[in-house]
BAKETI-939295 format. One record per residue (C-alpha): residue number from 1; residue in three letters; x, y, z. Coordinates in nm, 4 decimals, decimal comma. Example, Ala and Ser with C-alpha at 12.3 -4.5 7.8 and 13.67 -1.06 7.14 Angstrom:
BEGIN
[badren 1 "ala" [1,2300 -0,4500 0,7800]],
[badren 2 "ser" [1,3670 -0,1060 0,7140]],
END
This chain:
BEGIN
[badren 1 "unk" [-2,7740 -1,3103 -2,2273]],
[badren 2 "unk" [-2,9525 -1,3141 -1,8900]],
[badren 3 "unk" [-2,7544 -1,1659 -1,6072]],
[badren 4 "unk" [-2,8581 -1,1637 -1,2413]],
[badren 5 "unk" [-2,5821 -0,9261 -1,1298]],
[badren 6 "unk" [-2,4547 -0,5952 -1,2600]],
[badren 7 "unk" [-2,1172 -0,7350 -1,3584]],
[badren 8 "unk" [-2,0374 -1,0836 -1,4783]],
[badren 9 "unk" [-1,6925 -1,2406 -1,5016]],
[badren 10 "unk" [-1,6426 -1,5637 -1,6858]],
[badren 11 "unk" [-1,3525 -1,7770 -1,8008]],
[badren 12 "unk" [-1,3390 -2,0034 -2,1021]],
[badren 13 "unk" [-1,0617 -2,2279 -2,2305]],
[badren 14 "unk" [-0,9758 -2,2858 -2,5929]],
[badren 15 "unk" [-0,8119 -2,5996 -2,7281]],
[badren 16 "unk" [-0,4496 -2,5205 -2,6459]],
[badren 17 "unk" [-0,5221 -2,4291 -2,2828]],
[badren 18 "unk" [-0,4960 -2,0507 -2,3176]],
[badren 19 "unk" [-0,7388 -1,8825 -2,0804]],
[badren 20 "unk" [-0,9767 -1,6256 -2,2268]],
[badren 21 "unk" [-1,1556 -1,3921 -1,9877]],
[badren 22 "unk" [-1,4508 -1,1734 -2,0670]],
[badren 23 "unk" [-1,6512 -0,9294 -1,8656]],
[badren 24 "unk" [-2,0004 -0,8049 -1,9370]],
[badren 25 "unk" [-2,1197 -0,4746 -1,7888]],
[badren 26 "unk" [-2,4792 -0,3646 -1,7326]],
[badren 27 "unk" [-2,4169 -0,0749 -1,4953]],
[badren 28 "unk" [-2,3991 0,2731 -1,6500]],
[badren 29 "unk" [-2,1552 0,3798 -1,3789]],
[badren 30 "unk" [-1,8986 0,1049 -1,4400]],
[badren 31 "unk" [-1,5422 0,2300 -1,4396]],
[badren 32 "unk" [-1,2354 0,0106 -1,4688]],
[badren 33 "unk" [-0,9398 0,2093 -1,3294]],
[badren 34 "unk" [-0,6059 0,2220 -1,5074]],
[badren 35 "unk" [-0,4492 -0,1236 -1,5402]],
[badren 36 "unk" [-0,2534 -0,3370 -1,7872]],
[badren 37 "unk" [-0,2283 -0,7009 -1,8952]],
[badren 38 "unk" [0,0412 -0,9427 -2,0087]],
[badren 39 "unk" [-0,1741 -1,0229 -2,3130]],
[badren 40 "unk" [-0,3739 -0,8121 -2,5570]],
[badren 41 "unk" [-0,7233 -0,6969 -2,4676]],
[badren 42 "unk" [-1,0037 -0,7161 -2,7225]],
[badren 43 "unk" [-1,3107 -0,4976 -2,6719]],
[badren 44 "unk" [-1,6286 -0,5605 -2,8715]],
[badren 45 "unk" [-1,9329 -0,3434 -2,8111]],
[badren 46 "unk" [-2,2721 -0,5143 -2,8305]],
[badren 47 "unk" [-2,4873 -0,2300 -2,6960]],
[badren 48 "unk" [-2,4404 0,1167 -2,5515]],
[badren 49 "unk" [-2,1061 0,2949 -2,5697]],
[badren 50 "unk" [-1,7721 0,2771 -2,3908]],
[badren 51 "unk" [-1,4838 0,5199 -2,3425]],
[badren 52 "unk" [-1,1319 0,3748 -2,3507]],
[badren 53 "unk" [-0,8606 0,6018 -2,2116]],
[badren 54 "unk" [-0,4958 0,5499 -2,3092]],
[badren 55 "unk" [-0,2268 0,8165 -2,2517]],
[badren 56 "unk" [-0,4971 1,0733 -2,1634]],
[badren 57 "unk" [-0,6597 1,0161 -2,5058]],
[badren 58 "unk" [-1,0220 0,9012 -2,5039]],
[badren 59 "unk" [-1,1764 0,6855 -2,7765]],
[badren 60 "unk" [-1,5519 0,6224 -2,7648]],
[badren 61 "unk" [-1,6723 0,2865 -2,8955]],
[badren 62 "unk" [-2,0226 0,2121 -3,0254]],
[badren 63 "unk" [-2,2123 -0,1097 -3,1119]],
[badren 64 "unk" [-2,0178 -0,3190 -3,3615]],
[badren 65 "unk" [-1,6831 -0,1526 -3,2817]],
[badren 66 "unk" [-1,3782 -0,3665 -3,2044]],
[badren 67 "unk" [-1,0782 -0,2178 -3,0239]],
[badren 68 "unk" [-0,7489 -0,3952 -2,9499]],
[badren 69 "unk" [-0,5162 -0,2863 -2,6710]],
[badren 70 "unk" [-0,1613 -0,4193 -2,6879]],
[badren 71 "unk" [-0,0036 -0,5907 -2,3899]],
[badren 72 "unk" [0,1515 -0,3835 -2,1111]],
[badren 73 "unk" [-0,0321 -0,0646 -2,2214]],
[badren 74 "unk" [-0,1932 0,1118 -1,9222]],
[badren 75 "unk" [-0,5603 0,1877 -1,9952]],
[badren 76 "unk" [-0,8952 0,2450 -1,8284]],
[badren 77 "unk" [-1,2560 0,2123 -1,9445]],
[badren 78 "unk" [-1,5809 0,3810 -1,8551]],
[badren 79 "unk" [-1,9339 0,3121 -1,9767]],
[badren 80 "unk" [-2,0814 0,6183 -2,1492]],
[badren 81 "unk" [-2,4314 0,4855 -2,2235]],
[badren 82 "unk" [-2,6207 0,1630 -2,1695]],
[badren 83 "unk" [-2,8636 0,0279 -2,4258]],
[badren 84 "unk" [-3,1694 0,0118 -2,1989]],
[badren 85 "unk" [-3,1841 0,3897 -2,1557]],
[badren 86 "unk" [-2,9618 0,5183 -2,4336]],
[badren 87 "unk" [-2,8826 0,8098 -2,2025]],
[badren 88 "unk" [-2,5360 0,9267 -2,1111]],
[badren 89 "unk" [-2,4202 0,8831 -1,7530]],
END
C-alpha cells in the first residue's frame, strides 16, 4: 500500500454502520502512549515487529501475528523494527 506520510489513519464502515478504524505505521520511532477504547482492538502485523504493553508486561508481535485487546484495557504500543531495515530502533 503506497503511503505518502509516516502515519495513515483511515475509517471504513461495514454493513451495519459500525465504524472500523485502522492505522498503518511506517516510522520506526512510532509510540502510541497508554490509552483505552470502548471496543476491542485487533492488531495484525504485516511487516516488522511491534511491542504491546499491558500492565507493565510486554508482548512482541511479528509478521502474521494477531493480538486482541479487550475493551477498557489500558495499553500502549511501540514499533520495534520496520521491514525496510529489519533493524531494531
